[in-house]
C-alpha positions in Angstrom: 189.8 -66.0 -154.8 191.0 -63.5 -152.1 192.9 -66.1 -150.2 194.8 -67.2 -153.3 195.7 -63.6 -154.0 196.9 -63.1 -150.4 198.8 -66.3 -150.4 200.5 -65.6 -153.7 201.3 -62.1 -152.5 203.0 -63.4 -149.4 204.9 -66.0 -151.3 206.1 -63.3 -153.7 207.2 -61.0 -150.8 209.2 -63.8 -149.1 210.7 -64.9 -152.4 212.1 -61.3 -152.8 213.2 -61.2 -149.2 215.1 -64.5 -149.7 216.7 -63.0 -152.8 217.7 -59.9 -150.9 219.2 -61.9 -148.0 221.1 -64.2 -150.5 222.6 -61.1 -152.2 223.7 -59.4 -148.9 224.5 -62.4 -146.6 227.4 -60.6 -144.8 225.2 -57.7 -143.8 222.4 -60.0 -142.4 225.1 -62.1 -140.6 226.8 -59.1 -139.0 223.9 -57.0 -137.8 222.4 -59.7 -135.5 225.9 -60.6 -134.2 226.6 -56.9 -133.3 223.1 -56.6 -131.6 223.9 -59.7 -129.5 227.2 -58.3 -128.4 225.8 -54.9 -127.4 222.8 -56.3 -125.5 224.8 -59.2 -124.1 227.1 -56.8 -122.2 224.0 -55.0 -120.8 222.8 -58.4 -119.6 226.0 -58.9 -117.6 226.1 -55.3 -116.2 222.4 -54.7 -115.3 221.4 -58.2 -114.0 219.2 -57.7 -110.9 217.0 -60.3 -109.2 213.4 -59.4 -108.0 213.2 -59.9 -104.3 209.5 -59.0 -103.8 207.8 -62.4 -103.9 204.4 -61.1 -103.1 204.3 -58.7 -106.0 205.3 -61.5 -108.3 203.1 -64.4 -107.4 200.1 -62.9 -105.5 197.2 -61.5 -107.5 198.0 -57.9 -108.3 194.4 -56.6 -107.9 192.5 -58.3 -105.2 189.9 -57.5 -102.5 192.3 -58.9 -99.9 194.8 -56.1 -100.6 192.0 -53.5 -100.1 191.0 -55.2 -96.9 194.6 -55.2 -95.7 194.8 -51.4 -96.2 191.5 -50.9 -94.4 192.6 -53.2 -91.5 196.0 -51.5 -91.3 194.3 -48.1 -91.1 192.3 -49.3 -88.0 194.9 -51.4 -86.3 198.7 -51.5 -87.0 199.4 -54.8 -88.7 203.0 -54.6 -87.5 201.7 -54.7 -83.9 199.3 -57.5 -84.8 201.7 -59.9 -86.4 201.8 -62.2 -83.4 198.0 -62.5 -83.3 197.4 -62.7 -87.1 199.3 -66.0 -87.4 200.0 -67.0 -91.0 201.8 -70.2 -92.1 204.3 -68.9 -94.7 203.2 -65.4 -95.5 203.9 -63.5 -92.3 204.5 -59.8 -93.2 207.7 -58.0 -92.1 210.9 -59.5 -90.7 210.8 -62.5 -88.3 212.5 -65.7 -87.4 210.6 -68.9 -86.8 211.7 -72.3 -85.5 210.0 -75.7 -85.1 211.4 -78.0 -82.5 210.5 -81.6 -83.0 211.0 -84.4 -80.6 211.9 -87.9 -81.6 209.1 -90.3 -82.4 207.3 -91.4 -79.2 208.8 -88.4 -77.3 207.1 -85.6 -75.5 208.4 -82.1 -76.4 207.0 -80.7 -73.1 209.5 -82.9 -71.2 212.3 -81.0 -72.8 211.2 -77.5 -71.6 214.7 -76.8 -70.2 216.5 -77.5 -73.5 214.0 -75.4 -75.5 214.4 -72.5 -73.1 218.2 -72.7 -73.4 217.7 -72.3 -77.2 215.3 -69.5 -76.6 217.8 -67.6 -74.4 220.5 -68.1 -77.0 218.2 -66.4 -79.5 217.6 -63.5 -77.2 221.3 -63.1 -76.5 222.4 -63.4 -80.1 224.1 -60.2 -81.3 224.5 -58.7 -84.8 227.1 -56.0 -85.5 226.3 -53.0 -87.6 228.8 -50.1 -87.9 230.4 -51.0 -84.6 227.1 -51.4 -82.6 225.8 -54.7 -81.4 222.1 -55.3 -81.7 220.1 -58.0 -79.9 216.5 -59.2 -80.2 215.4 -56.7 -77.6 216.6 -53.8 -79.8 214.7 -55.0 -82.8 211.6 -56.8 -81.5 208.0 -55.7 -81.7 207.0 -54.1 -78.4 203.7 -54.6 -76.5 201.7 -51.4 -76.0 200.9 -52.0 -72.4 204.4 -52.5 -70.9 206.8 -51.9 -73.8 208.3 -55.4 -73.6 209.1 -57.7 -76.5 206.2 -59.6 -78.0 206.9 -63.3 -77.4 204.7 -66.4 -78.0 202.7 -67.6 -75.0 204.2 -71.0 -75.3 207.3 -69.6 -73.7 205.4 -68.8 -70.5 204.0 -72.4 -70.6 207.5 -73.8 -70.9 208.8 -71.6 -68.0 206.0 -72.9 -65.8 206.9 -76.5 -66.7 210.6 -75.8 -66.0 209.8 -74.3 -62.6 207.6 -77.2 -61.7 210.4 -79.6 -62.6 212.9 -77.6 -60.5 210.6 -77.5 -57.5 210.3 -81.4 -57.7 206.7 -81.1 -58.7 205.3 -83.4 -61.4 204.6 -81.8 -64.7 201.1 -83.1 -64.5 200.3 -80.4 -61.9 201.0 -77.7 -64.5 197.9 -78.2 -66.7 198.3 -77.4 -70.3 195.1 -77.3 -72.4 194.7 -77.4 -76.1 194.1 -75.2 -78.1 193.2 -72.7 -75.4 195.2 -72.7 -72.2 195.2 -70.7 -69.0 198.5 -68.8 -68.3 200.0 -67.9 -65.0 198.8 -64.3 -65.2 195.3 -65.4 -65.7 195.1 -64.8 -69.4 193.5 -67.3 -71.7 195.7 -67.9 -74.7 195.3 -69.7 -78.0 198.3 -72.0 -78.6 196.9 -74.0 -81.5 199.7 -72.9 -83.8 202.5 -73.1 -81.2 202.0 -76.7 -80.0 201.8 -79.5 -82.6 201.3 -83.2 -82.7 199.1 -83.1 -79.6 197.6 -86.1 -77.8 194.9 -85.2 -75.3 194.1 -86.9 -72.0 191.2 -89.3 -72.7 187.8 -88.1 -71.5 189.3 -84.7 -70.4 186.7 -82.0 -70.3 189.2 -79.2 -70.4 191.2 -80.8 -73.3 194.3 -81.3 -71.2 197.5 -82.2 -73.2 199.0 -85.6 -72.5 201.9 -85.2 -74.9 203.0 -83.2 -77.9 205.6 -83.8 -80.6 206.4 -80.2 -81.7 206.7 -76.6 -80.6 206.7 -73.6 -82.9 208.2 -70.3 -81.8 208.2 -67.0 -83.7 210.4 -64.0 -83.1 208.8 -60.9 -84.6 211.0 -57.9 -85.6 209.9 -54.3 -85.7 209.4 -52.7 -89.2 210.0 -49.0 -89.2 210.3 -48.7 -93.0 213.9 -47.5 -92.9 216.6 -49.1 -95.0 219.0 -49.3 -92.1 216.4 -51.1 -89.9 215.7 -53.5 -92.7 219.4 -54.2 -93.2 219.9 -54.9 -89.5 216.8 -57.1 -89.5 218.2 -59.1 -92.5 221.5 -59.6 -90.7 219.6 -60.8 -87.6 217.6 -63.3 -89.6 220.8 -64.6 -91.2 222.4 -65.0 -87.8 219.2 -66.7 -86.5 219.3 -69.3 -89.2 223.0 -70.0 -88.5 222.3 -70.3 -84.8 219.5 -72.8 -85.4 221.9 -74.9 -87.5 224.5 -74.8 -84.7 221.9 -75.7 -82.1 220.9 -78.7 -84.2 224.4 -80.0 -84.0 224.5 -79.4 -80.2 221.1 -81.0 -79.5 220.8 -84.3 -81.5 217.7 -85.4 -79.5 215.7 -82.6 -81.2 215.1 -81.7 -84.9 215.2 -78.0 -85.6 213.6 -76.4 -88.7 214.1 -72.7 -89.1 212.4 -70.1 -91.3 212.9 -66.4 -91.8 211.2 -63.7 -93.9 213.8 -63.9 -96.7 213.7 -67.8 -96.8 210.9 -68.0 -99.4 212.5 -65.6 -101.8 216.0 -67.1 -101.3 214.7 -70.6 -102.0 212.6 -69.3 -104.9 215.8 -67.8 -106.4 217.8 -70.9 -105.5 216.1 -72.7 -108.4 218.0 -70.5 -110.9 221.3 -71.2 -109.3 220.7 -75.0 -109.2 219.5 -75.0 -112.9 222.5 -73.1 -114.4 224.6 -76.2 -115.1 221.6 -78.3 -116.2 220.6 -75.6 -118.8 224.0 -75.8 -120.3 223.8 -79.6 -120.5 220.4 -79.2 -122.1 221.8 -76.8 -124.7 224.6 -79.3 -125.5 222.0 -82.1 -126.0 219.9 -79.9 -128.3 223.0 -79.0 -130.3 224.0 -82.6 -130.6 220.5 -83.8 -131.6 220.1 -80.9 -134.2 223.5 -81.7 -135.6 222.9 -85.4 -136.0 219.4 -85.1 -137.3 220.6 -82.7 -140.0 223.3 -85.0 -141.2 223.3 -87.5 -144.2 225.7 -90.0 -145.6 225.9 -87.7 -148.6 228.9 -85.4 -147.7 227.7 -82.7 -150.2 224.1 -82.4 -149.2 224.5 -83.2 -145.5 224.0 -80.0 -143.3 225.3 -80.8 -139.8 226.6 -77.3 -139.3 223.3 -75.7 -140.3 221.6 -77.7 -137.5 224.3 -76.5 -135.1 224.1 -72.9 -136.4 220.3 -73.0 -136.2 220.4 -73.7 -132.5 223.1 -71.1 -131.9 220.8 -68.6 -133.8 218.1 -69.1 -131.2 220.7 -68.9 -128.4 222.0 -65.5 -129.5 218.5 -64.2 -130.1 217.6 -65.2 -126.5 220.7 -63.4 -125.2 219.6 -60.3 -127.1 216.1 -60.5 -125.7 217.4 -60.9 -122.1 219.6 -57.8 -122.7 216.7 -55.7 -123.8 214.7 -56.9 -120.8 217.4 -55.7 -118.3 218.0 -52.5 -120.2 214.3 -51.6 -119.7 214.9 -52.1 -115.9 213.5 -55.6 -115.8 214.3 -57.8 -112.7 215.0 -61.5 -113.0 212.9 -64.1 -111.3 213.0 -67.9 -111.5 209.9 -68.3 -113.6 211.9 -66.8 -116.5 213.8 -70.1 -116.6 211.2 -71.4 -119.0 211.9 -68.8 -121.7 215.0 -70.5 -123.2 213.0 -73.7 -123.7 209.9 -71.9 -125.0 212.0 -69.9 -127.5 214.0 -73.0 -128.5 210.9 -75.0 -129.2 209.5 -72.3 -131.6 212.8 -71.2 -133.1 214.2 -74.5 -134.1 210.9 -75.3 -135.8 211.6 -72.5 -138.2 215.2 -73.6 -138.6 214.3 -77.2 -139.5 211.4 -76.1 -141.8 213.8 -73.8 -143.7 216.3 -76.7 -144.0 213.5 -79.0 -145.3 212.4 -76.2 -147.7 215.9 -76.0 -149.0 215.9 -79.8 -149.6 212.7 -79.5 -151.6 214.2 -77.0 -154.1 215.7 -78.0 -157.4 219.4 -78.6 -157.4 220.0 -77.3 -160.9 218.9 -73.7 -159.8 221.5 -71.2 -158.6 221.9 -71.2 -154.8 220.4 -67.7 -154.5 217.2 -68.8 -156.2 217.1 -71.9 -154.1 217.3 -69.8 -150.9 214.5 -67.5 -152.3 212.4 -70.6 -153.1 212.9 -72.0 -149.6 211.8 -68.6 -148.1 208.7 -68.5 -150.3 207.8 -72.1 -149.3 208.4 -71.9 -145.6 208.2 -68.3 -144.3 204.4 -67.9 -145.0 203.4 -70.6 -142.5 206.3 -69.6 -140.1 205.1 -66.0 -140.1 201.5 -67.1 -139.3 202.6 -69.3 -136.4 205.0 -66.6 -135.1 202.1 -64.1 -135.2 199.9 -66.4 -133.2 202.7 -66.8 -130.7 202.9 -63.0 -130.4 199.1 -62.7 -130.1 198.9 -65.4 -127.4 201.7 -64.1 -125.2 200.7 -60.5 -125.9 197.2 -61.3 -124.5 199.0 -62.9 -121.5 201.0 -59.6 -121.0 197.8 -57.5 -121.2 196.2 -55.7 -118.2 193.8 -58.6 -117.9 196.6 -60.7 -116.4 196.4 -60.4 -112.6 199.7 -62.1 -111.7 202.9 -60.1 -112.2 205.1 -63.1 -112.8 202.9 -64.3 -115.7 202.8 -60.8 -117.2 206.6 -60.3 -117.0 207.1 -63.7 -118.6 204.7 -63.0 -121.4 206.3 -59.6 -122.1 209.7 -61.3 -122.4 208.3 -64.1 -124.6 206.9 -61.5 -127.0 210.3 -59.9 -127.4 211.9 -63.3 -127.8 209.4 -64.3 -130.5 210.1 -61.1 -132.5 213.9 -61.5 -132.2 213.6 -65.3 -133.1 211.8 -64.4 -136.2 214.3 -61.7 -137.2 217.3 -63.8 -136.4 216.1 -66.8 -138.4 215.4 -65.0 -141.6 218.6 -62.8 -141.2 221.3 -64.7 -139.4 220.3 -68.2 -140.1 219.3 -67.2 -143.7 222.8 -66.0 -144.2 224.2 -69.3 -142.9 221.9 -71.1 -145.4 223.3 -68.9 -148.2 226.9 -69.7 -147.4 226.0 -73.5 -147.1 224.2 -73.3 -150.4 227.2 -71.7 -152.1 229.5 -74.5 -150.7 227.1 -77.1 -152.0 226.8 -75.5 -155.4 230.6 -75.4 -155.7 230.8 -79.0 -154.5 232.6 -78.5 -151.2 232.5 -81.0 -148.4 229.8 -80.1 -145.8 232.1 -80.8 -142.9 235.8 -80.4 -144.0 235.0 -77.6 -146.6 237.3 -79.1 -149.1 236.6 -79.8 -152.8 234.9 -83.2 -153.4 236.9 -85.2 -155.8 235.4 -86.8 -159.0 233.9 -90.3 -159.0 236.8 -91.7 -161.0 239.3 -90.4 -158.4 237.2 -91.9 -155.6 237.1 -95.3 -157.2 240.8 -95.6 -156.9 240.8 -94.8 -153.1 240.2 -97.0 -150.0 236.7 -97.7 -148.8 237.0 -95.4 -145.7 238.0 -92.5 -148.0 235.1 -93.2 -150.3 232.7 -93.3 -147.4 233.9 -89.9 -146.1 233.9 -88.3 -149.5 230.7 -89.9 -150.9 228.5 -87.3 -152.4 225.6 -89.7 -153.3 226.6 -90.2 -156.9 226.3 -94.0 -156.5 222.7 -93.7 -155.4 221.6 -91.0 -157.8 220.4 -91.6 -161.3 219.2 -89.5 -164.2 215.6 -90.1 -163.2 216.0 -89.2 -159.5 214.6 -85.7 -158.9 215.4 -85.4 -155.2 218.6 -86.8 -153.8 217.7 -85.6 -150.3 215.2 -88.5 -150.0 218.2 -90.5 -148.7 218.0 -88.6 -145.4 217.5 -91.2 -142.8 214.3 -89.7 -141.3 212.9 -89.0 -144.8 213.7 -92.6 -145.8 212.1 -94.0 -142.7 208.9 -92.1 -143.2 208.6 -92.8 -146.9 209.6 -96.5 -146.9 208.2 -97.7 -143.6 206.1 -95.4 -141.4 203.7 -93.9 -143.9 202.7 -97.3 -145.2 202.3 -98.7 -141.6 200.2 -95.8 -140.1 197.8 -95.8 -143.1 197.3 -99.5 -143.0 193.6 -100.4 -142.7 194.4 -102.8 -139.8 196.2 -100.2 -137.8 193.4 -97.6 -137.9 191.0 -99.3 -135.4 193.8 -99.4 -132.8 194.5 -95.7 -133.4 190.9 -94.9 -132.8 190.9 -96.9 -129.6 194.1 -95.2 -128.5 192.5 -91.8 -129.1 189.4 -92.7 -127.1 191.7 -93.8 -124.2 193.6 -90.5 -124.5 190.4 -88.5 -124.5 189.0 -90.4 -121.5 192.0 -89.8 -119.4 192.2 -86.1 -120.5 188.5 -85.6 -119.6 189.0 -87.3 -116.2 191.9 -85.1 -115.4 190.1 -81.9 -116.4 187.5 -82.7 -113.8 190.1 -82.8 -111.0 192.0 -79.5 -111.6 193.5 -77.9 -108.5 194.7 -74.3 -108.1 198.3 -74.0 -107.2 198.2 -71.2 -104.6 200.7 -73.1 -102.4 204.0 -71.1 -102.7 206.1 -74.2 -102.2 205.3 -75.3 -105.7 207.8 -72.6 -106.9 210.6 -73.4 -104.5 213.7 -75.6 -104.6 212.4 -79.0 -103.4 215.3 -79.7 -100.9 215.3 -76.1 -99.5 214.8 -75.2 -95.8 211.5 -73.5 -96.7 210.0 -76.7 -98.2 211.2 -78.8 -95.3 209.7 -76.3 -92.8 206.4 -76.1 -94.7 206.0 -79.9 -94.8 206.7 -80.3 -91.0 204.4 -77.3 -90.4 201.6 -78.9 -92.5 202.0 -82.2 -90.7 202.0 -81.0 -87.1 200.4 -77.5 -87.1 197.5 -77.9 -89.6 194.8 -78.6 -87.0 193.8 -74.9 -87.1 193.5 -72.4 -90.0 195.5 -69.2 -90.0 194.1 -66.7 -87.6 191.5 -64.6 -89.3 191.2 -61.0 -88.2 187.5 -60.0 -87.9 187.4 -56.2 -88.1 184.2 -54.3 -87.2 184.8 -50.9 -88.8 181.6 -49.1 -87.9 180.0 -48.1 -84.5 177.9 -51.0 -83.2 175.4 -51.4 -80.3 177.4 -54.1 -78.5 175.0 -53.9 -75.5 172.1 -54.8 -77.7 170.9 -58.4 -77.3 170.2 -58.7 -81.1 173.7 -57.6 -82.0 175.1 -60.0 -79.5 173.2 -62.9 -81.1 174.4 -61.8 -84.6 178.0 -61.8 -83.4 177.5 -65.2 -81.9 176.0 -66.5 -85.2 178.9 -65.1 -87.2 181.5 -66.7 -84.9 179.7 -70.0 -84.6 181.9 -73.0 -85.4 185.1 -70.9 -84.9 187.5 -70.9 -82.0 187.4 -67.3 -81.0 190.0 -65.0 -79.4 187.6 -62.1 -78.6 187.3 -59.3 -76.1 183.6 -59.3 -76.6 183.2 -62.9 -75.6 185.5 -62.4 -72.6 183.6 -59.2 -71.6 180.2 -60.9 -71.7 181.5 -63.7 -69.6 183.0 -61.2 -67.1 179.6 -59.5 -66.8 177.8 -62.9 -66.3 180.3 -64.1 -63.7 180.1 -60.8 -61.8 176.3 -60.7 -62.2 176.7 -57.2 -63.6 174.1 -55.5 -65.7 175.2 -53.5 -68.7 172.1 -53.2 -71.0 172.7 -49.6 -72.1 175.5 -47.7 -73.8 176.8 -45.7 -70.8 177.0 -48.7 -68.5 178.5 -51.0 -71.1 181.3 -48.6 -72.0 181.9 -47.4 -68.4 182.3 -50.9 -67.0 184.5 -51.9 -70.0 186.9 -49.0 -69.5 187.0 -48.6 -65.7 186.8 -52.3 -64.7 187.3 -54.9 -67.4 190.3 -53.4 -69.2 192.0 -52.6 -65.9 192.3 -56.3 -65.0 195.8 -57.7 -65.7 194.4 -60.7 -67.5 192.3 -58.5 -69.9 194.6 -55.5 -70.4 195.9 -56.8 -73.7 192.3 -56.3 -75.2 193.0 -52.6 -75.2 194.7 -53.1 -78.5 191.5 -54.5 -80.0 189.2 -51.6 -79.3 189.2 -48.0 -80.7 187.4 -45.5 -78.5 186.4 -42.0 -79.5 185.2 -39.2 -77.2 182.5 -36.7 -78.2 182.1 -34.3 -75.2 181.6 -36.4 -72.2 180.4 -39.4 -74.1 182.6 -42.3 -75.1 182.0 -44.4 -78.2 183.4 -47.6 -79.7 184.0 -46.8 -83.3 185.9 -50.0 -84.3 187.0 -53.2 -82.8 188.4 -56.6 -83.8 188.4 -60.2 -82.7 190.1 -63.3 -84.1 188.6 -66.4 -85.5 190.3 -69.8 -86.0 188.7 -72.7 -87.7 189.4 -76.4 -87.3 191.1 -77.7 -90.4 192.8 -80.7 -91.9 196.2 -80.9 -93.5 194.9 -79.0 -96.6 194.9 -75.8 -94.6 195.3 -73.4 -97.5 192.3 -74.6 -99.5 190.1 -74.6 -96.4 191.3 -71.1 -95.6 190.1 -70.0 -99.1 186.7 -71.6 -98.5 186.4 -69.8 -95.2 187.2 -66.5 -96.9 184.6 -67.2 -99.6 182.0 -68.0 -97.0 182.7 -65.0 -94.6 183.1 -62.3 -97.2 179.5 -62.5 -98.6 178.2 -62.3 -95.1 179.7 -58.9 -94.7 177.4 -57.6 -97.4 174.1 -59.0 -96.1 174.6 -58.7 -92.3 173.7 -55.6 -90.4 177.2 -55.8 -88.8 179.7 -54.1 -91.1 183.0 -56.1 -91.0 185.9 -57.3 -93.0 188.1 -60.4 -92.6 191.8 -60.5 -93.2 194.9 -62.6 -92.9 198.2 -62.1 -94.7 197.6 -65.5 -96.4 194.5 -64.1 -98.2 196.6 -61.7 -100.2 198.3 -64.7 -102.0 195.1 -66.8 -102.3 192.3 -64.4 -103.0 190.7 -65.5 -106.3 194.0 -67.1 -107.2 192.3 -69.8 -109.3 190.6 -67.1 -111.5 193.7 -64.9 -111.6 196.0 -67.7 -112.7 193.6 -69.2 -115.3 192.7 -65.9 -116.9 195.8 -65.6 -119.1 195.4 -69.0 -120.8 191.7 -68.3 -121.3 192.4 -64.9 -122.9 195.2 -66.3 -125.0 193.1 -69.3 -126.2 190.2 -67.0 -127.0 192.5 -64.6 -128.9 194.0 -67.4 -131.0 190.5 -68.9 -131.6 189.2 -65.5 -132.7 192.1 -65.0 -135.1 191.7 -68.4 -136.6 187.9 -67.9 -137.1 188.3 -64.4 -138.6 191.0 -65.6 -141.0 188.8 -68.6 -142.1 188.4 -67.2 -145.6 191.8 -65.4 -145.8 194.0 -68.4 -145.4 194.8 -71.2 -147.9 191.7 -73.3 -147.1 188.9 -72.9 -144.5 189.0 -76.6 -143.7 192.6 -76.2 -142.7 191.7 -73.7 -140.0 188.8 -76.0 -138.9 191.1 -79.0 -138.5 193.7 -76.8 -136.8 191.2 -75.6 -134.2 190.1 -79.2 -133.5 193.7 -80.4 -133.2 194.9 -77.6 -130.9 191.8 -78.1 -128.7 192.5 -81.8 -128.4 196.2 -81.3 -127.6 195.4 -78.5 -125.1 192.8 -80.4 -123.2 195.0 -83.5 -123.3 197.9 -81.7 -121.7 195.6 -80.0 -119.1 194.0 -83.3 -118.1 197.2 -85.4 -118.0 199.2 -82.9 -116.1 196.4 -82.8 -113.5 196.6 -86.6 -113.2 200.4 -86.2 -112.9 199.9 -84.0 -109.7 200.6 -80.7 -111.4 198.5 -77.8 -109.9 197.4 -74.7 -111.8 200.1 -72.3 -110.8 201.8 -69.6 -112.8 204.3 -72.1 -114.3 201.7 -74.6 -115.5 199.6 -71.8 -116.9 202.5 -70.4 -118.9 203.1 -73.9 -120.2 199.4 -74.2 -121.3 199.7 -70.9 -123.2 202.8 -72.3 -124.9 201.1 -75.6 -125.7 198.5 -73.7 -127.7 201.2 -72.3 -129.9 203.4 -75.4 -130.0 200.5 -77.4 -131.3 199.7 -74.8 -134.0 203.4 -74.6 -134.9 203.6 -78.3 -135.8 200.1 -79.1 -136.9 199.5 -76.1 -139.2 202.0 -77.0 -142.0 200.9 -80.6 -142.0 197.2 -79.8 -142.2 197.5 -77.1 -144.8 199.6 -79.3 -147.1 197.0 -82.0 -146.7 194.0 -79.8 -147.6 195.8 -78.4 -150.6 197.1 -81.7 -151.9 195.7 -82.8 -155.3 196.3 -86.6 -155.1 193.6 -89.1 -155.9 193.0 -90.3 -152.3 193.2 -88.9 -148.8 195.7 -91.6 -147.9 198.1 -90.5 -150.6 197.7 -86.9 -149.5 198.5 -87.6 -145.9 201.5 -89.6 -147.0 202.8 -86.7 -149.0 202.2 -84.3 -146.1 204.1 -86.5 -143.7 206.9 -86.9 -146.2 207.1 -83.1 -146.7 206.8 -81.9 -143.1 207.3 -85.0 -141.0 211.1 -84.7 -141.0 211.1 -81.1 -139.6 208.4 -82.0 -137.0 210.3 -85.1 -135.8 213.6 -83.2 -135.7 212.2 -80.3 -133.7 210.1 -82.3 -131.2 212.9 -84.8 -130.6 215.4 -82.0 -130.0 212.9 -80.3 -127.7 212.1 -83.4 -125.6 215.8 -84.4 -125.3 216.6 -80.9 -124.2 214.1 -81.2 -121.3 215.8 -84.3 -119.8 218.4 -82.3 -117.6 215.5 -80.5 -115.9 214.7 -83.8 -114.2 217.9 -83.5 -112.2 217.3 -80.0 -110.9 216.0 -80.4 -107.3 213.2 -77.9 -107.6 209.4 -78.0 -107.7 209.4 -75.3 -110.3 211.5 -77.2 -112.8 209.6 -80.4 -112.1 206.4 -78.6 -113.1 208.1 -77.2 -116.2 209.5 -80.6 -117.2 206.1 -82.4 -116.8 204.1 -79.8 -118.7 206.5 -79.4 -121.6 207.0 -83.1 -121.8 203.3 -83.5 -122.1 203.0 -80.7 -124.7 205.7 -82.3 -126.9 204.4 -85.8 -126.5 200.8 -84.9 -127.2 201.8 -82.8 -130.2 203.9 -85.7 -131.6 201.0 -88.1 -131.0 198.6 -86.0 -133.0 201.0 -85.2 -135.8 202.2 -88.8 -136.4 199.4 -91.0 -135.2 196.0 -89.4 -134.7 195.8 -86.9 -137.6 197.2 -89.3 -140.3 194.4 -91.7 -139.4 191.5 -89.4 -138.8 192.2 -87.3 -141.9 191.6 -90.4 -144.0 188.1 -90.6 -142.6 186.8 -87.1 -142.7 186.7 -84.1 -145.2 188.2 -82.6 -147.2 187.3 -85.0 -150.0 189.8 -85.6 -152.8 187.2 -86.9 -155.4 187.0 -83.6 -157.3 190.8 -83.7 -157.8 190.5 -87.2 -159.2 187.7 -86.2 -161.6 189.8 -83.2 -162.8 192.8 -85.4 -163.4 190.7 -87.9 -165.3 189.2 -85.2 -167.5 192.7 -83.8 -168.2 194.1 -87.3 -169.0 191.1 -88.0 -171.4 191.6 -84.6 -173.1 195.3 -85.3 -173.5 194.6 -88.8 -175.0 192.1 -87.3 -177.5 194.7 -84.7 -178.6 197.3 -87.5 -179.1 194.8 -89.5 -181.2 194.0 -86.5 -183.4 197.7 -85.9 -183.9 198.3 -89.6 -184.8 195.4 -89.5 -187.3 196.7 -86.3 -188.9 200.2 -87.7 -189.2 200.1 -91.5 -189.8 203.6 -91.4 -191.3 205.0 -90.4 -188.0 203.4 -93.5 -186.4 204.9 -95.7 -189.2 208.3 -94.0 -188.7 208.1 -94.7 -184.9 
């Protein structure tokens, strides 16, 4: 009883709203247009891109950021950049280049050419306010001699060049991998500076026979000043230009350059590349909506309403964007999906209103017809819009740990609200004017008066075709002339009979089992998309660099800083064993390991604290080959006694080409050990900030949104039209969501922020299209389920097909944008539209004929009413036999 009261109350409210709009169409047409103009100008004036990629795509709250703060408080990360090697996430300003030899070549034989390029980088000048700055003015300086920090591979190349100049064979300069001995006696890790290495067979010291690639990084100082940052940016730009020029001069080498701004630039490049394609997409949607709203009947055809419906969503999106920028929002490329998301939901409301208009009686005044259409359509559209708002509102909540997802969901909430307002106001006013033209018998395209049938009969065939208002097809018994719409006609005369045929149903069941199998198989293979190149333009320098880097420099993981942040008895044998256990399996760059070896070689005993620290400070750290370890130890002095209060070492693990995933596994293994070991330590690498619990962070929004929608549907079980409608809706949405999730995984789509946003949208897109179909079915009073589903498809199938076809056709231009982000968007939205269409037109029409709700009670009621009517007629005939005789 309660649900009928609520439903009738809502219908009555929207009937009055429709009447109000139909009586004041100019007002409801003007207000949205003025809002769009106001906020559109703010969009042009306040547009600003977001340049902080870390704050956008890295988890906002993670243990890695706390560990970074703690590590930075102990040892300056700016001074540690050269040791804490990271693939693509190096902090601060830098320039990096990979030099690749031709297939079969040895890059070490081209030491002279590489050093020429290196000198060109060092001598490169950038001008700022009349002053010339070179690398030596901007570089990170070493603490011990205040010289620029350079990769150790430069020293190896200089040794090779000198050997070549002195007529020595390069074989006499022994280069080992991954650790090599430098000229000054230092042992250096070059695993990330030398790539594509082939070792000398059976070599005990892992001598290098040949190598394909060399990677050199130039680190710039970061003082935190705007001027320094601006000069650094100019230097990076010049560096990339120089590398391009060097590529032209040295055709025997392939050069791939990367700078700190490259990732953001290539992330933003997607938006620049997609501008033209989005306009093409809009044109295709406009064309599809216009054609699908047309009929042969020039009076009842509504091509301009389809066109104006799409334009309604466009101007509401412009208004939403203006509000976003007025509230100091910053644009990022993930927001490219909002126009497609808003269009998919908004045009559904447009086409449903158009279908609702066609279901109204033609003999009513046009204002009453508009009110009837609102009463029929706006209840379900309000429900689906509310669920959109709830889903994306949950995604914008503090539970979401990725800023890009949160910003997108906030914008989507504003877009949904404005879509709803613009559809019942702006588009509703357009519907009023179109209805007035129809009532006054004006042509739907030329807006001229349609001549009478007698006048048309005297005109040529082409004129009759253009001015035909359907009078030839209509009859006195025909209640709905709109049934001649080509989609309506196709569904009624052909498709409905075919899909409900008893011989088709087994094949549909088999098709669904195949669909479910592939979906389940895909759901078991989900990968997290922590790799940043998933969001970049596919043909960008950053992606090319990352692919080469992954191919030739993925033998070792990023360098993990191992920070011991409490005083430790390093001279204790137990502690030494614990440290050895923790670093087991890693290639270590460690002062502790070198010091222990120094003591063993010199046969020096340091079994107590005073001896250990005294020899460390007075002897070991004074040696030229060990002086650089001073940066890895923090001493404190209490009276005459020295203490080691903190220290660090570096761990590198052997990895395969899937370096990032293995780095995450290393982090997950090392971090729990810090809680159970007696040694108090933290581990850190800049890459961890982007990958720490990324899988959980990125999946949380869709889980929360799904839970929110499920909770709402369950709580409204007895407040909606029919509880079974909600039950079937939950099953349908779950099937579509799991199908999209599984199939996109099989289509090589990872779980990044774009695919998660698409999954949230899929929940709502499925509800948007399945809900009207299901609720119409469960409320139908026909004799059989088959007849009920036929009527449901006939009533809502046209709007569903119009919307999904417009949506899918609008996605096609995204295929031609050379960007990984748009490829992901295209794949996910294509699957969302296809799976929804499959369920609405194939799976649900068949499965609803097997399962509840039953229609037998409706049949019994109709039989009882018919029997009662027959009895009444018999009584009337018996009482008035003369009437029978007269008849």
